[in-house]
N, C-alpha and C positions, 0 to 999 in steps of 0.2 A: 420643087425643094430636091434639094441632094441629100442622101443619107449613106451613111457606111453602117454594115451590120459585121461587127467583129467577131469572128468566130473562130474555134478553137483549131478547125481544119482549113486546110486552102479549098479555092473554090471548086476545083476538079475532082476534089476529095469529098464533098459533099455527096453523103449517100441518099438514095431514097427514101430511108425510113427517117432523115431529119426533115420532119413533117414542119416543124414551125419555120424552118429557114424557108422551104419552099412557099409556104401561105404568105410570109412576109414579101417574098419577092412578087407573087403573082398579086397579091393587094396592091403592093406598090406601082406595079402596070396598069392596074386598073385606076388608079388615082393620077395617074401622070407624075409619080415619084422616081427620080433617077436614084435607084438604090446600087450598092455594090457590096459584095460578101468578100471580104478581106480577113485574112490571117496573121495573127501577131507577127510570125518571120518574114511578112513581107514590107515590113516596116523598119525603117532605119529613123534614129533620133539624134537629133544634135543640140546640143546647149549651146543657144546663140541669141544675142539679141535682135537678130535677123528672123523674127518669126516665122516669114513666109517661106524660108528656106529650112525650117528647123526640123521639118519631117518629110520623109521621103516615102513613096511605095514602089517596091521593085526598084530603086534607084532614080525615081524620078519626083520631081515635085510637082503636086497635083493642087489644084483648089481645093480648099478646105470646105468639107460638107456644112452642111446647114444643123445636122443633127448625127449622133451616132447610138447604135443600140448595142451594147456589149451583149452577146449571147454566149459568154465561156463560162458563166456560173459559178460553181464551186472548184472549176479547174482552172481558174484565174490566177496564173504565175506572177512571179515578180515583175518579169516584163511585160506581161499582159496590162496589169495595173499600172507601171511606168509610161505606158502607152496611153492609158484614158487619161490619166493625169495630164499628160503633155497636152494632149487634145484639148483639155478643160482651161490649161494656161493659155492656149491659144484662141480661147472664147468659144470654142465648140461645146454645143449643150449635149450632153451626155445622158443617157435615159438607161440604166440608173447611173448616179454619180461614182465615180472611184471610191468615195469614203463609204457608201452605203454597202458596195460590192464587199469591198474587205470588212466591213464589220460582220455582214451575214455570212461571209466564208467561216468564220469563227464560232462554231455553235454554242459554246460556252459563253464568249461576250455576248452573242445574241438572248441567252437566257439570261445573264446579268443585267443587261438593259432592261429586259422586260419585267424582270422580278423586282427591280428597283422601283419600277412605276407599279408594284402592286397588281400585275396582271397574272392570272392564273396559267402557272407553268409546272411542268413536272419536276418532283425534286431532283437534283442534279448534282453530281460530285466530280472534282476532277482529280484523277489518280494517274500515277505511273505504274508500270508494270509490277512493280513489287508494292504490292497493295495489302493493307489489314483487312482481310475477308471478314474477321467479325464487326468489324465497324462497317462495312457495306451492309452486312446483314441487318445490323441494329439500325442505321439510319434509311435504308433502301429498302431492304428485303428481299426476297427472292419469289419469282423469276425478277430478273434485272437486265435491262437495255446497256448494252455496250456500244458506243459509237468513237468513230474517230474524230478528230477535232473539226475536219471538213468533208465533204462528200455529199453526192446526190444521188437520185434515183435509188434509193435504197442500199448503195455501195457504202462499205464501212459501218454498217449497222447490223447487231448481232443481238439475240435475246439467250440468256443465259438462265434456264428453267429453274435449276437447283444450285446449291452451294457448290458442289462437287463439280458440277458442268461449267461454272464460272471459273474455279481454279484451273480446270483443264483449258478452258479458252485461254486465260490469262497466261498460263505456262507457254501455249502455242504462240502467243502474240509474242510472249518475250524471248522466244527461240529466233523468231522470225525479224525483231528489232529489239533489241535491249534497251530499256528504261524508255519504251513509247509512252506517250502521254495520251491518255483518253478521258472520254466522258462518260460518266453513269447516268443513268436516269431510272426514275421508279418506273415499274411496269403498270400501264393501266389496263387492268383486265377488261372493264367494259369496251374497250376500244382494240380488242383482241382481232387481229386481220382486216379492221374497217377504221376509217379515218375520212376526214373532209378535206378538201382542195378548196381554198376560196380564192378567186383570181380579183385583184385590186389593180386599178389604172387611174392615177390621176384624185384620188380620194374617193372613188367609188369602187363598192363591191359590185363587179360586172355579172360575175357567174360563179357557183358553186357545184360542186358534185361530191358523192359520197362514193368511195372507192373500196373494194371488197377483194381481198387476196385471190380468191378463185381457186385456192389450194390450202395445205396445212400450213402456208408462211402467216407470222405476224406482220408481215410488211403486206401493205394495199397499194404499192406504188403501180399506176397504169403501165407505166415502160417495163415493168417485169411480168406483165399479163394479167395484172389486174383486172376486175370487172368496174364497170361505172355506171351511175343514174344520176339523173339530177337532182338538186336538192334544195328546197327553199330555204332562201337565206331570211333567219328570223332576227329581230334586232339585236340578240346575243352575239350572233355570229356575224353580223354585220359591223358592230362595236368593235369585238375582238380582231377581226380582219383589219379593219382601217386604222384602228388603234395602233397594231403592230407595225404597218407599214409607215406610218407616220413618225414613230418613235424610232424606227430604223432607217426612216430617209428615203423609203423606196417609192418611186414613183409607178414602176410597174413590179408587181410582187404576187408569187403563189404563196398563201398562208396555209399551212397543215395544221388542222384542229384535231385534237382528240376527243372522242365521247368519254364523257366523265359522268355517268349516272344520266341525270337531266340536265347537264351543264358539259361545258368543254374545256379542253385545257390547251393551250398554244404549244406545238410540237416543235414547229421550226418555219423559217423563212426563207423564201428562194430568191435570188435577186433575176434569175434567168427563167423563169417558169415555163415547162412545156404547157402546152394548151390543146394537144391531139385530143385528148379525152375530154376534155370539155367541149370542145365543138362536135364530138361524136355524139354526145348525148344532151346538150343544151343548144336551144336556137340561139347562136349567138356566133358573131363572126369577129374572134380575137383581134386578127389581125387589123380589121377596119377599125375598131375600137381603138387600137395603139396608135394608127395614123392619124384619127381624129383628136387625138389627146394630144398629139404632136403639133400639130395644126394649131392647136388653141394655146398650147404652151409658147409656140414660136410665132404667134399671131400671123399665119399663114393660111389664111381662108380660102 
């Protein structure tokens, strides 16, 4: 099999901390898969009826791969999305699809889809920087979580503990970008500084870990220095994770759940999930699981 990993940086800029890229390269070598890491800026797209010559890498027409793994996540820009769509038009299987990546980039749209299907999500409000603070207090209360429309690894997520701190935060954001669009979410106190990450691949909940902030932060991201431990996947966790991935059409997904008393709420979904934390605490080879899934989907055993 031949595969491309579309990553946000050039291959010679892939830093040692990019654990997932290295793991996917190493596992591909073990399985005899020809894998290349490419950045969007290496591509040129030409809209033409001659499909074979409609995409070039570094100015050269290359044989198309059997599959593509987009690893740009929330950082997928217009060109990156256009590239994935173009490859799909040429018949290349992408995991995940351009449609699903575009969907989960938008955190509000993700919440709308899940809420429409009656899944448990935090109450969410779309705002501009000129916001009715009393309305926020009435419907969400304080503390309240403030998020940018897109973002990953805890970037663009803030906690306003009080009404006054919320006003200060909004004023600061407005000074930086007038009329910025953001989303607000109710703060689930029982999940302060802790959450669950569930990795799903091809309709299976492969592994789950509990993440701790490791400091006073309310964020529990492993990439930000959080601590992790394996967590048993019970039927409720499995159903929530798999149903979220199904509704968002994600073949490979990282589903983040918040602890809500004895139950859970869906925080968000990731189309390009990291798995260093999972492999560090769970007895699982995520890269191998991904390639095994691809072989089944592509009928390449």
